[in-house]
N, C-alpha and C positions, 0 to 999 in steps of 0.2 A: 494773650499770646507770650509765649517762652522765653527771656529774656538768653541765645545762647552764647559764652563764651569767644571772645573772639580770636585766641589765643590755647588751643587747645587740639591735641593729636589722640585720637582713635585707635588703638591698636587694632591688629588683625584681631585678635581673640576674641574681642565682643561680637564678631560680627555674627561669629559661631556660640555664642551665650544666648548672644540676641533672639540667636533661631533656632536653639531649645529648648528655650523657655518662651518662642511663639511673642515673642515684643518686638516693639519699634524704638528706634532711639531717642526719638521722644520720649520714650518712655524715662530713660537716663537722663535727660534736661530737665524735667517736672519733678525726679526723684534730688535732683539735689538743688533745685530750684525748693520743694516743699523736706530739704534734710530735721528732722529730727534728731538723731546722731550720727558724729563723725569724731572717732576713735585711730588712731593709729593703729596698724597690722603689722605682722609678715608677712607679702606673699608665699606661699612656694616656688617662688623662682627669684633670684637675684633681679634686684630694682632694672630698670632698663637704660633711668637717665642717670644713675647717681645720686635722687632726691628723698624724698619720705614718702611712703607708702601711707595710705590712704582709705578709711570704709564710711563708706557716706550711707548714712541709712534715712526712707525715708516713704510717703507712697508716692504712684508712679500712676499715669495717668487714669490707670481704673482702681487706684486708691489701696491698690494692692502693697505691701509689706515690699518694696527692696534695697539692696542695697549697690552702692557702684564701687570697685575698687579703684581710686587714682594714685597717681603717681605726682608730686608739683615739685617741681623742679625750676634754678636759676638756669636760663639761656642767654643768647648775647640782648635778646631783645627788653630783658628786665624780667620775666617770669615768663612760664608757659603749663599745662597741666595735660599730664598725657592718664589717659580715661584707658585702663591697664582688662574689666572684668564688668559682668554683672553675677550679681549672687541670685 
C-alpha cells in the first residue's frame, strides 16, 4: 500500500494532465514514493504559494517513467506540498 502525505493540495491542473495521460492519481503517489530524481525547476507559471518548485521523477504504477511537478512551502501548520502538474 502506498503512503499518502496527510498535508497536500492538488491543483486542478493535475486532473487535466492525468486525464490527458490516461493516468490515475495513484500514479502520482507511486511516482513520488519510488522517485529516482528530485530536481529544482522553474514552472511555466509563477509559483502559487511562494514556495520552491521541484520535479520528482520515477516509475509510475505501470513502471512508466513519470515526473510530478510540486511546490513545497511552509504554512501555518509547518509545511505543505502542492502538486501542480504531471509530465
